[in-house]
Every structure is written in structure tokens, then in C-alpha cells.
C-alpha positions, 0 to 999 in steps of 0.5 A, spaced: 475 526 476 479 528 481 477 529 489 479 535 491 484 539 487 490 541 490 493 540 497 491 547 499 484 546 497 483 538 499 477 534 502 478 533 509 476 526 510 474 521 504 470 515 506 470 509 502 464 505 505 459 507 510 462 509 517 456 508 521 454 501 519 456 494 516 456 496 509 462 496 505 464 498 498 468 497 492 470 503 489 475 504 483 478 511 483 479 514 476 482 521 478 487 523 483 485 524 491 487 530 495 484 529 502 487 530 509 485 522 510 482 517 506 478 512 510 477 505 508 470 503 512 468 496 514 473 492 510 471 496 503 476 496 497 479 502 494 482 501 487 486 506 484 487 507 476 493 507 472 497 514 473 493 516 479 495 518 486 493 519 493 495 525 496 493 523 503 493 518 509 490 512 507 487 509 514 482 504 517 478 504 523 478 497 525 485 493 525 485 488 519 480 491 514 480 495 508 484 493 501 488 498 497 489 496 490 494 500 485 492 498 478 498 501 475 503 507 476 501 511 482 504 515 488 501 514 495 504 520 499 501 519 506 502 514 511 498 507 509 494 504 515 497 505 523 501 501 527 494 499 531 489 499 525 493 496 519 490 495 512 488 488 511 491 488 504 495 492 499 496 489 492 501 493 488 506 492 483 502 490 477 507 488 471 511 494 468 508 499 473 511 502 479 507 504 486 511 508 490 509 509 498 512 515 501 511 514 508 509 509 513 506 502 510 502 498 515 498 492 512 497 485 514 499 483 507 502 487 501 502 483 495 507 485 489 506 482 482 511 483 476 512 491 477 516 495 482 514 497 489 518 503 492 517 503 500 518 509 505 521 514 499 520 520 504 520 517 511 518 511 515 518 504 515 514 498 513 510 493 518 507 488 513 508 481 510 510 482 503 508 476 498 510 476 491 505 473 486 510 475 480 517 477 479 517 484 482 521 488 485 521 491 492 525 497 494 525 498 502 528 505 504 526 504 511 526 498 516 521 492 514 517 488 520 514 482 517 515 476 513 518 476 505 515 470 501 517 469 494 512 464 493 516 461 488 517 467 484 524 470 482 523 477 485 528 482 488 528 485 494 533 491 495 534 494 502 537 501 503 543 501 507 543 500 515 536 498 514 533 491 517 528 486 515 525 483 522 522 477 520 523 471 516 525 471 508 522 464 505 520 461 498 515 456 497 519 453 491 527 451 491 532 454 487 528 461 487 
């Protein structure tokens, strides 16, 4: 079920994994999350089921730790990671599915499959390397600081007017 029930009756902090030791966890969320902050502790993983959303920031307390997986169509309405504490990895854009990030996205790597990922639909920018594992689409509504690697896939990147990609755009195979 859901965690919290609305943004006015939300949970203050949802901790994924133990924040006081080196214990981590893999959690599959089969409900919507209404919280002020969702924290991925000690390199924990949060997998969000299809048609479930997160109405909070998703952060980590240690840079380059924590993984967020969207298993279907989802909206993450808060910021993901921070400039000083990026998530290690985001996996989104499964085949035929749409993942939407409304705010800033800060992750070491964002992997996109054969679906669509919308970045920064309300505000913000993306600070992450984007790697395609399929023929997906990345819609960048803010600036991107990070490399784009098509990895031999016929994927698509759409960049909004007056926005920039501040790094390399590459592929590992010719003619893709």
C-alpha cells in the first residue's frame, strides 16, 4: 500500500536501509510514497512498481550510494540526489513505460532502457551520465551536465530550447 496518504498527511522521513550502521536493503515499493524526504541509506536500492509515484525528494547521505529503479510508468515529483550527494544509479525507461522527474536529478549514472524518461519537467537541471541500454528517449527540459552514451542503441535525446549538454555525446558502435 501507500506510505502516507497526501502531501498534507505525509511521512516526514522514509528511510530505506539502516541509517545507523552499514546495513543496506533492497526494497520494492508497491504503493505511492508521500513523504518530505526518502533517504537511501548505506547503498540501499528502492524499486518503484509500475504506476506508482514518489511525492518527495529522494536523497542519500553519502555521495555515489543508493539506487533508484522505476519498474514502469512513474512520476518522482521531488528532487533526486543533491549536487554533493548524488545517487549512484537510476534505472528508468523500461520498454513502453514513461518515467518523469519533475525536479533536479543528481546521480552518477542514469540508465535508460527502451522507454521514455522526462527530466526536469517543472524545474531544475540534470547532473548525471546518461547511458542507454535500449532504444529509449530522454527528454531534457533542463541543462545536462554529464556524458550521453548511446552504447550502440538507436536511442533519442530531445533537448529543450536554450538548454545545453555540458559533456560528451558518444556511442560504442558506428552508425547508431
